C-alpha positions in Angstrom: -5.2 11.8 -15.3 -3.9 8.3 -15.8 -4.6 5.7 -13.1 -1.3 3.8 -13.7 1.7 3.7 -16.0 2.9 0.7 -18.0 6.4 0.7 -19.5 7.2 -1.6 -22.4 10.9 -2.4 -23.0 12.1 -4.0 -26.2 14.9 -3.3 -28.6 12.8 -4.2 -31.6 10.8 -1.1 -32.7 8.1 -3.1 -34.5 7.5 -5.3 -31.4 7.6 -2.3 -29.1 5.0 -0.3 -31.1 2.8 -3.4 -31.7 2.6 -4.0 -27.9 1.9 -0.3 -27.3 -0.8 -0.2 -29.8 -2.6 -3.2 -28.3 -2.3 -1.9 -24.8 -3.4 1.7 -25.8 -6.6 0.2 -27.2 -7.1 -2.0 -24.1 -6.4 0.8 -21.7 -8.9 3.2 -23.2 -7.2 6.2 -21.7 -7.0 4.9 -18.1 -3.4 3.8 -18.3 -0.4 5.6 -19.7 1.6 3.3 -22.0 5.2 4.4 -22.6 8.1 2.6 -24.2 11.9 2.3 -23.9 14.4 0.8 -26.4 16.9 -0.5 -23.9 17.7 -1.1 -20.3 19.6 2.2 -19.8 16.7 4.2 -21.0 14.4 2.2 -18.8 16.4 2.9 -15.7 16.4 6.6 -16.5 12.6 6.6 -17.0 12.0 4.7 -13.7 14.2 7.2 -11.7 11.9 10.0 -12.8 8.4 8.3 -12.9 6.6 5.7 -10.9 6.1 2.7 -13.2 3.4 0.3 -12.0 3.8 -2.5 -14.6 7.0 -3.3 -16.5 7.0 -5.5 -19.6 10.6 -6.2 -20.6 12.2 -8.4 -23.2 14.8 -10.8 -21.9 17.5 -10.6 -24.6 18.6 -7.0 -25.4 22.0 -5.7 -26.4 24.4 -4.2 -23.8 22.2 -5.1 -20.8 19.8 -8.1 -20.8 16.3 -8.0 -19.3 17.5 -10.1 -16.4 20.3 -7.8 -15.7 17.8 -4.9 -15.8 15.6 -6.6 -13.3 18.6 -7.0 -10.9 19.4 -3.3 -11.2 15.7 -2.5 -10.5 15.7 -4.7 -7.5 18.9 -3.3 -6.1 17.5 0.2 -6.4 14.3 -0.7 -4.5 12.1 0.0 -7.5 9.1 -2.3 -7.3 6.9 -2.5 -10.4 4.9 -5.6 -11.2 7.0 -7.3 -13.9 6.1 -9.3 -17.0 8.9 -10.8 -19.0 8.7 -11.2 -22.8 11.0 -13.6 -24.5 11.6 -15.6 -27.7 13.4 -18.2 -25.5 11.8 -20.8 -23.3 14.9 -22.2 -21.7 14.2 -23.1 -18.1 17.1 -21.1 -16.7 15.6 -17.8 -18.1 12.2 -18.5 -16.6 13.6 -19.7 -13.3 15.9 -16.6 -12.9 13.0 -14.3 -13.9 10.7 -15.8 -11.3 13.5 -15.4 -8.7 13.7 -11.7 -9.5 9.9 -11.2 -8.8 8.5 -11.6 -12.3 4.8 -12.6 -12.2 4.4 -13.7 -15.8 6.6 -15.0 -18.6 5.3 -14.5 -22.1 6.8 -16.2 -25.2 7.0 -14.5 -28.5 5.0 -14.2 -30.7 2.5 -13.0 -28.1 -1.2 -13.1 -28.9 -3.3 -10.0 -28.0 -5.4 -12.2 -25.7 -2.4 -13.5 -23.7 -0.9 -10.0 -23.5 -4.1 -8.4 -22.2 -4.7 -11.3 -19.7 -1.1 -10.9 -18.4 -1.5 -7.1 -18.0 -4.9 -7.5 -16.3 -3.4 -10.0 -13.8 -0.5 -7.5 -13.3 -3.0 -4.7 -12.6 -4.7 -6.8 -9.9 -1.3 -7.4 -8.4 -0.5 -3.7 -8.3 -3.8 -3.0 -6.5 -3.1 -5.7 -4.0 0.4 -4.3 -3.3 -1.0 -0.8 -2.8 -3.7 -2.1 -0.4 -1.0 -3.9 1.6 1.2 -0.8 1.6 -1.6 1.3 2.9 -2.4 -1.1 5.7 1.3 -1.2 6.6 1.4 2.6 6.8 -1.8 2.9 8.9 -1.4 -0.1 11.2 -0.3 0.4 14.8 1.7 -2.7 16.0 0.6 -2.3 19.6 -3.0 -2.4 18.5 -2.3 -5.5 16.4 -0.8 -7.1 19.5 -4.1 -6.4 21.3 -6.0 -8.5 18.8 -3.4 -11.3 18.6 -3.4 -11.6 22.3 -7.1 -12.2 22.0 -8.5 -11.0 25.3 -11.9 -12.4 24.2 -11.6 -15.0 27.0 -12.2 -12.0 29.4 -15.6 -10.9 28.2 -15.6 -7.5 30.0 -12.4 -6.4 28.3 -13.6 -7.5 24.8 -16.9 -5.6 25.4 -14.9 -2.6 26.6 -12.7 -2.6 23.5 -15.7 -3.0 21.2 -17.5 -0.1 23.0 -14.4 2.2 22.6 -14.0 1.3 19.0 -17.6 2.1 18.2 -17.6 5.4 20.1 -14.2 6.9 19.1 -15.9 10.1 17.8 -17.5 10.8 21.2 -15.9 11.8 24.4 -14.9 8.7 26.2 -14.2 8.3 29.9 -13.1 5.3 31.8 -16.1 5.6 34.0 -18.5 5.5 31.1 -16.8 2.4 29.7 -16.7 0.8 33.1 -20.5 1.4 33.6 -21.1 -0.1 30.2 -19.4 -3.4 31.2 -20.7 -3.3 34.8 -17.3 -2.9 36.5 -15.8 -0.6 39.0 -13.6 2.0 37.1 -10.6 1.2 39.2 -11.0 -2.5 38.6 -11.5 -2.0 34.9 -8.2 0.1 34.8 -6.2 -2.8 36.4 -7.9 -5.4 34.2 -7.4 -3.4 31.1 -3.7 -2.8 31.6 -3.2 -6.5 32.5 -4.9 -7.8 29.3 -4.4 -5.1 26.7 -0.8 -4.1 27.9 -1.8 -0.4 27.5 -3.6 1.9 29.8 -7.1 2.9 29.0 -6.1 6.4 27.8 -3.1 5.0 25.7 -5.5 2.6 23.9 -8.0 5.3 23.2 -5.4 7.7 21.8 -3.8 5.0 19.6 -7.2 4.0 18.2 -8.1 7.6 17.5 -4.8 8.3 15.8 -5.1 5.1 13.7 -8.6 6.3 12.7 -7.2 9.6 11.7 -4.5 8.0 9.6 -7.1 5.9 7.8 -9.1 9.1 7.0 -6.0 11.0 5.9 -5.0 8.2 3.5 -8.4 7.4 2.1 -10.3 10.8 2.0 -9.8 14.4 1.2 -11.6 15.6 4.4 -10.1 18.8 5.9 -7.9 18.3 9.0 -10.6 19.9 11.2 -13.1 17.3 10.1 -10.7 14.5 10.6 -10.0 15.8 14.1 -13.7 15.7 14.9 -14.2 12.3 13.3 -11.4 10.9 15.4 -12.8 12.3 18.7 -10.9 15.5 19.1 -12.7 18.7 20.0 -10.1 21.0 18.4 -7.9 20.6 15.4 -5.0 22.3 17.3 -5.0 19.6 20.0 -5.5 16.8 17.4 -2.4 18.1 15.5 -0.4 18.2 18.7 -1.2 14.6 19.6 -0.8 13.4 16.1 2.7 14.9 15.8 3.7 13.4 19.2 2.7 10.0 18.0 3.8 10.0 14.3 6.6 12.6 14.3 4.9 14.8 11.7 1.7 16.8 11.3 -1.4 15.3 9.8 -1.0 17.4 6.7 2.6 16.3 6.2 1.6 12.6 6.8 -1.1 12.9 4.1 1.2 14.7 1.6 4.1 12.3 2.1 2.0 9.2 1.7 0.1 10.6 -1.3 3.5 11.5 -3.0 4.7 7.9 -2.4 1.5 6.6 -3.9 1.8 8.6 -7.1 5.5 9.1 -7.7 
């Protein structure tokens, strides 16, 4: 199975096939390299397949490369884009950059420059995917805990660290209070004051975040993820997960995997 898909768009058959041949050799079976002769064909392909990297000529009949990029942007398609052009006029490059292009290659393109541009684009794709995964997993309230930086209150920082390191285990407020040498009732007040969540809310949010990380990055069965996240039974884990995320763990995994490969 191909890791990624690259789409080459050029109305000149010889250019199109020459670029494809170079990239097929470079990809060594890891990337699917497909081609389109015009913007209309490109849009149709992109509606049906996830395109990771788009190489498009600027000047094409009927719809130019820049007009194509505008359509792609309007339809919320987000490949990493490389523009190919025989023209070096500033307005073309400027407009291309405004539309999110990461590279602008002038014809005739050397094999070296083409491969370097595509390798840079591949790195950009991976960076976008990592950012997307973080966005899906992150819990804003937990981010707020870190940005509020309760490190100036050492017992709270120690309590948070202890919870984070023992998510898989049963965790009681008394156990954590004992660890930081505080009365449980006082820890409860201090915790809510500095973390802006109750002890149990924080533990639940951290466990669900851990579960989301595992759902996104592993193929572990749901029962194993429940256990890794500190839940004794998969049934209770599924109930809590659905209350927090609005869907079951299986649905969360399926939906996010589909978004990653579509």
